[in-house]
C-alpha positions in Angstrom: 32.2 -39.2 -0.2 35.8 -39.3 -1.2 37.2 -36.1 -2.8 39.5 -37.0 -5.7 42.4 -35.0 -7.0 40.4 -34.0 -10.1 37.6 -32.6 -8.0 40.1 -30.6 -5.9 41.7 -29.3 -9.0 38.4 -28.2 -10.5 37.4 -26.6 -7.3 40.7 -24.7 -7.1 40.4 -23.6 -10.7 36.9 -22.4 -10.2 38.1 -20.4 -7.2 41.0 -18.8 -9.1 38.8 -17.9 -12.1 36.1 -16.4 -9.7 38.8 -14.4 -7.9 40.2 -13.0 -11.2 36.8 -12.1 -12.5 35.8 -10.3 -9.3 39.1 -8.5 -9.0 38.8 -7.0 -12.5 35.3 -5.8 -11.9 36.3 -4.3 -8.5 39.3 -2.4 -9.9 37.7 -1.0 -13.1 36.2 2.4 -13.1 32.9 3.1 -14.9 31.8 5.9 -17.2 28.4 7.2 -18.1 27.6 9.8 -20.8 24.4 11.2 -22.3 22.4 10.0 -25.2 23.5 13.0 -27.3 27.2 12.7 -26.3 28.5 9.3 -27.2 31.8 7.6 -26.4 33.3 6.5 -29.7 36.6 5.1 -28.5 38.7 4.7 -25.4 42.5 5.0 -26.1 41.8 4.4 -29.8 39.8 1.2 -29.2 36.2 1.4 -30.4 33.6 1.5 -27.6 30.7 -0.9 -27.7 27.5 1.1 -28.0 24.7 0.6 -25.5 27.0 -1.2 -23.0 28.4 0.0 -19.7 31.8 1.6 -20.2 34.7 0.3 -18.1 37.9 2.3 -17.8 41.3 1.1 -16.7 43.2 3.2 -14.1 45.6 5.8 -15.4 45.5 8.3 -18.2 42.6 7.6 -20.7 41.9 9.3 -24.0 38.2 9.4 -24.7 36.9 10.2 -28.2 33.4 11.6 -28.0 30.8 12.7 -30.6 27.8 14.9 -30.1 24.7 14.4 -32.2 21.1 15.3 -31.7 18.1 16.0 -33.9 15.9 19.1 -33.6 12.3 19.0 -34.7 10.3 22.2 -35.1 7.0 20.9 -36.5 5.2 17.6 -36.6 5.7 17.3 -40.3 9.4 18.2 -40.1 11.9 15.4 -40.5 14.3 17.5 -38.3 17.8 18.8 -38.5 20.7 16.7 -37.3 23.4 18.6 -35.5 26.6 16.5 -35.3 30.1 17.3 -34.1 33.4 16.1 -35.4 35.2 13.8 -32.9 35.9 15.6 -29.6 38.6 14.5 -27.1 39.0 14.4 -23.4 41.9 13.1 -21.4 41.0 11.8 -18.0 43.2 10.6 -15.1 41.1 7.6 -14.0 41.3 6.1 -10.6 40.3 2.5 -10.0 36.8 1.9 -8.6 35.6 5.5 -9.3 32.4 6.2 -11.2 32.6 9.0 -13.8 29.8 10.8 -15.5 30.0 13.4 -18.3 27.2 15.6 -19.3 27.0 18.5 -21.7 25.3 21.8 -20.8 21.5 22.1 -21.3 20.9 22.1 -25.0 17.3 23.0 -26.1 17.6 24.5 -29.5 19.6 23.9 -32.6 21.4 27.2 -31.9 22.4 25.9 -28.5 23.8 22.7 -30.1 25.8 24.6 -32.6 27.2 26.8 -29.9 28.2 23.7 -27.9 30.0 22.3 -30.9 31.8 25.6 -31.4 32.9 25.7 -27.7 32.5 22.2 -26.3 32.6 22.0 -22.6 31.4 19.1 -20.4 30.5 18.8 -16.7 32.4 15.9 -15.1 31.1 14.2 -11.9 33.2 11.6 -10.0 31.3 9.3 -7.6 28.3 11.7 -7.8 30.3 14.8 -6.8 30.8 17.6 -9.4 34.5 17.7 -10.3 34.2 20.8 -12.6 33.8 21.8 -16.2 36.3 20.6 -18.8 36.8 21.8 -22.3 36.8 19.1 -25.1 39.4 19.4 -27.8 39.0 18.8 -31.5 41.7 16.7 -33.4 43.9 19.7 -34.2 43.9 21.0 -30.6 44.7 17.5 -29.3 47.6 17.1 -31.7 49.0 20.6 -30.8 48.8 19.7 -27.1 50.6 16.4 -27.7 53.3 18.1 -29.7 53.8 20.8 -27.0 54.1 18.2 -24.3 56.5 16.0 -26.3 58.8 18.1 -28.5 60.7 14.9 -29.6 58.0 14.4 -32.3 
């Protein structure tokens, strides 16, 4: 069968698109969080709920929110404990897998203590990288102002 120029062009285009798609998935880093600690936005762009989170390499600003419900009795509708937005700056490397978890929270008191002093455990590629404090909006703005006095 004779290969036409159109067939060769389509084959070449398919190869290029496939290479581009595979290269973006290879270089992207991934992020997992817990059910109670949601990623709201990445660099100010809203995150899609219930989908895997892909991160670009470099400095990334994560906006997180903690929320959980605590039931004490079967007939109790429960008490929601929710945080204001919390922020974490990560220096992301391509192809790494990041996971953030909050400390063990069993009671409403534990949750309120976490919101007052939010700290997460960061794991990179399955290895614990350490504990990192989260910042509220005021703390983040103060840090940005201190690092860039030109504001």
